[in-house]
N, C-alpha and C positions, 0 to 999 in steps of 0.2 A: 890622122899620126895618131890619136886616140884610140879606134877602132883596131888600128896595126897593132899597137901593143898589147890592148884586148884579147885577142884574138892570140896573139903569142905568149902570151899568161893562161891561158885557156886549153893552148896546145902543150904545155910545159906540164903543167896540171894533172891532165888525162893520163902522161906519159908518165908523170911519179906513180900515178895509183895503178899501173900495172902491178901484177904479182908480183910479191920482188924474187920469187922460187923459179918465176918460168924459164924453163928450157926447152932448147932444141932435145929429138928423142937422140943424138950420140952422145948428148951430154950428159943426159939423165939414165942411158944403158947406162955410164962409167960409174957415176956416183949408186947407182943402187948393186946388188949381190948376182943381178941377170947375170955376169959375166962368168959370174960361176959353174954354170949349168950350160950356156950360150953362147956360140959365137956367131959370127955372121956368116961365115964360108963354110965351115964344117961342123957335125956333130960331137960337141960333148957330153956332155949325161943328156942334156936334151936335144931337140933338134937344132940344126941350123937357122940362123930368121930367115936365111933367103928361101929354105927349105918350106916354113911358115909364111912365108907371105906368097909362094908359087903356089900352095895347097886352098890359100882363102882369096886366089886370084880371081876377081868376078864376083864372089859370094855373097850376099847381098848382106848387109850390117856387119859384112868379117868387123869392123875397126870395133863394134860395141860390144860382142861377141869375146875377141881378144882382149880388151880391155878387162871385162871381168874374167876372164882366166890368169890372165895378169895378177890381175887384184886378189881374187878368192883361189886361185892355186885350180886344176885341174887333173884330172887322170883318165889314163884310155886314148886319148887322143896322138898320139906317141909311143905305143908301148905300157910294159906294164908301169916303169919308174913316174910315179907322179910327181907334178910341178909344186911345192907348197906354195899358202896365202904369200904375197909380196909385201911388205911395207909401204904400199903404194897409196897418195888419194886419188878420186878418180878422175881428177883433169890428169896426172901425172900418169896413172894408168890410158887417159887416152890417148894423150901424146905418145907414146911408147908404142901404142898399137898403132896407128895412123903412121910410125916413122918403119915399123917394122914393115909393113904393108907396102912401102914405097921400095924395098931394097927386093934388087934383080940381079 
């Protein structure tokens, strides 16, 4: 019984140590200003996120590249309008990039 309680306590502690701000892609997308310029299915100011996913399908290190572009901004990949840097952490940029790449 003691071993079960210790294991349960260890699992509870591990779960409680997860970052409080850990979010999934769609929730994070809605909480950041991304939607001001991007939509999932259609071009707004920037490209549709599904188009970004399609353009990067099968590209080596696409998630890392896209995360860098999300965080630092970019210009010239989708036309003359630049995408400014975004106030996201490295982890948030990674979550967003990986989520975008799953869209079809």
